[in-house]
N, C-alpha and C positions, 0 to 999 in steps of 0.2 A: 817198315823202312831202315835202312840200315844207321848203321849206328858211327861216330865218326868220334866219341868218346866213353869211355868206360871209368870212373872213377870208384877206386874204392877203399872206405877203411881209411881214410889218409888223416892222418893225424899229423901236428906239428905242435912241438915247443920254442917261446922263447925263455930259457929263463926256467923259471915256476911257473909260468905262464901258457897256458894253453890256446895258441891262438884258433886250432880247430879241432875238433873229439868227435875221431871216427866215422868221415861223411865218403857216403859212398852216395853218388848217380849216375844218370848213363845221360847224351846226350844226343838225339838224333840227327841224322844225315838233312839240310836243307834248311835248320831250322834259325827264329832270332831264341837265343838260349839267356834268356836275366837270370842269373846271379845277385839276387837283394839281401840289404840285411843293413843298418843303422851301423853307422863308422865304429869300429870297432866289434868287425860283426864275420871277419875273417877270409872280406872278398880275396881284396887286393894280395894276404897271401896265399888265398886258391892258385888267385892265378900268378903268380909268381913260379908255386910248386910246378904250375904247369905248361913253364915255357921254361923249365928248370933254373931259374934264374936259385930259387931256391931248394933244396932239400927236406924232402918230409920223415918227420922220425918215425913213421910207420905206415903202410899202406901202399898200397901201388894205385897205378894211374897206366891206362894203354890208346894213343892216338891210332883209330884204324885198327883197332881188335890188333895191335904189334907193342909188344912190350918194350924190344928195343927202338928207339924209338928216331934214331938219327937221322935213316932217309924219308920219316912220316912229320919230320922234323922242317922241311924247307915245304910243304902245303900247310903253310903254321905261320900267318902273317899275322904281327900283331901293336900296338900301340900303348901304353903301360900308363904313360906321362906325356903332360904339355908336349909335344911340340918343340922338336930346339934344332931349329934353322937358319941360315943366314942371313940377318935381317937387311944385306946390302946383295944378295944374290934375286934370282927370278927365281918361281916357283917350279921351270923347268932347270936349270945348276942345279938345284937342290936336290931333284929327285936325281938328277946326273950322280952328283956327291953319294949322295948316300944309295943306289944302284950301286955303285964302283966301290964302296967297303964291302956290303951283305955282298956283292957276285948275284945278285938274287934280279934273273928278270935279262933287259937285253934294250936298247934304243925303244925298239915297236913296244917294249913294254909298258918304257912310262908311258910316250904318248896310248897308251890302250890306260893305260891306270889314273892319268889326266881326263882322259874321256870320261870315265864310270862317274870320277869324286865331280864332272860337270866341268872346272878349273881349264878346259883348251881356248879356252879365248883370252886366260890370263894367264896364261902359263909363262908367260916374258916380262909379266908384271913384276917387281919387288915383291921379295914375298911381306914389307915393310909395313906396306901398303894394302895390304891385305887386312879383310874383317875379322872377329873373332870365328868365326865360324869356316871364312875360308881355309884359315891358319890351320883350322883341327880335318875340313878335310883334305890339306894338303898334305896332313900326320897320315891319312885313312891312306892316302892314296902311298903315298912310300913302302905302306904296309902289304900293298895291294901288289906289289911289286914280286912279277914274278907268278906273275894270275894263283895264289896258294887258293886251296879249298878250306880253307876256316881263317875266318879274322877272329883274334881278341883284343876285346878292346876292355877297358880301366876307366872310369866315370868319366863315358867320349861327349857328355856335352854339359862338364862341369863346367864354371865360367862365362858360360857361353850366355849369350842375352836372348829373348824369346826367338828375333828370327834366325839365329847362329841353331837355334835345339832346335826348330822345325827343321833348318836347312837336313840336319844333323840324322832325323828320326827318316826324315821321307826317304837321306841317303841306305839308313838301314835296311828300307824297306824294300827298294828296288835294289839291291845288291842279295838279300838273300833271294827274290826276282831271279836273278842271275845265274842263280845257281850257287850261291857263296851260303856258309854256316860261320854263323857269325854268334859268339858270346861273348859278352859284357855283361861288366859290375858294374852294379849301379847305388844310388840310398832312394833317388827318384820314384817314386809309386807309378806315376804319373804317366815315367817316363815309361819304366815296363809296359806297364797296359796297352799302350799305346801299338810300342813298336813289336813286344817280342813276343811270341805262341809256346814259348814253354819258360820253367821258371822254377830255381831253386830260395827260399827264405833260409836265410842263418842268424840265425841268434848265436853271440858271442862263441862260434868259431858250432855252433852245435845246428845242425840239416834239421831246422822241421816240419819243413813239406822241399818234393822237390814233381814236377811232371808237366802237361800240358797247361796252359792257363786259364783255357774255360772250365780245369775236371779241378780243378786246386778253385777256384773261385764258386762251381756250382756243387756246394756239396747240402742244398737246400735250394729250393724252389721259391723265388721270391717274387708273386701275383699283385701288381700293383694292377690298384683301380681306383675312377672318377664316376660322380654321378650328384645328382643335385642334392641329395640330402648326406653328410657324409656320416653323421651317426649312423643313421639308418638304416644304412649300406651296412655297417659296420657292423649292427645289433646282428644282420640276420646272414653276414656272412659267418657266423661261431659256430654254425651246424659244421664247416671245414675243416677249424681248428680257431685256438686262441690264441695266436698269439700274432694278433690284431691289432694293428699303430695305425693314429691319423697326420697325415699333417697336412694343414689347415692353408700355411704356403703352398704350398703345394699344389693345393685343392686332391691332392690322394689319400688312399687306404691299402695301407701294404699287408698283403696277407704270406706268411712265412709258414710254409707246407715242405713234411720229406720229401729228399730227392725226388725226383720220377715220380714224385705223386698227382703232382698239377696237373688239372683236367681244366682248361679255360673253354669248355663250347659248356659241361656240366655249371661251374662257377655262373656265365653269363646265363646260360637256361634259371636256373635259381631265382638269381637276381630277379626275372623275368620275370617269371612265377609269382613272386612274392612284390610284382608292382614297381619293381623300378630295374629303369633303362638305365642302361653302363652309358659313358659317354669315353671310359677309355679304360681297357683293361691289356694286361701286358706280363708277357712271365721274365723276369731280370735279372741278371748277375749281376752279383754282390760283386761292389767294387774292391779292387786289389789291394785299397785301402785303410777298408772295413774289414778283408782277411788278412792283411797283419798285422792288424794292429790288434785282433780276434788272438791272432798266434804265439802274437810277443808281450800280449796281456798290458802294451801298453797302451 
């Protein structure tokens, strides 16, 4: 898989405050890459550096394996804050002004961007009549002018209602499927877990971990089981490991094992031989929320 972005030991100071502390990671082509962290973790600073809004104090980065990225930046669309459009103009005319100022794309590109964000049927409606989700989609349409390979988005669902959040999540997955690479900063764990294929987790400017979401989460095997008697089930599972817990509300027993060691067939056979018939047996992924709090000691 090709790399669209390589970040190498990036450091950023604001006076005495170190906002980024030697951050390094790669973004593979065709992914939805989430830069995750609480407020103050350095997410927005990182995006500002990647888009040449800010200069790092040390380190470097390369788009498409090119250090001098003037030409490469034409292949990057961005939305770093709430879209700022003219409320009395239509969505189409707002994009026409954006296209004229930026010089990106053409009239056909405006229609294509509106089609991608599913606003074609409302292109002639005034911006003031748009829902919050539609306004954000128009902002993403502006970032799509010129058909860039990469989209950089800062908190793309911030301030949206549940319907708007669902719209933007669905849109990001569709854009990925159309060949765009998406890099997004977010403090919303659920959002990242639902749409991102890769993630980097920051805490006060320090990179805690990065990689494919499945790899970041699966540092141990989580086996979830259920049977008619949870206490007996938990007792006979001690042969496999000692990290066992009972959740009476969910009517389940959870067994934690070293990564790659869980063999569901052996566990099922062991329970059956001990006279326990399982009615539920799955290998689960740790939720990103649990992993995030584990990493940040929060």
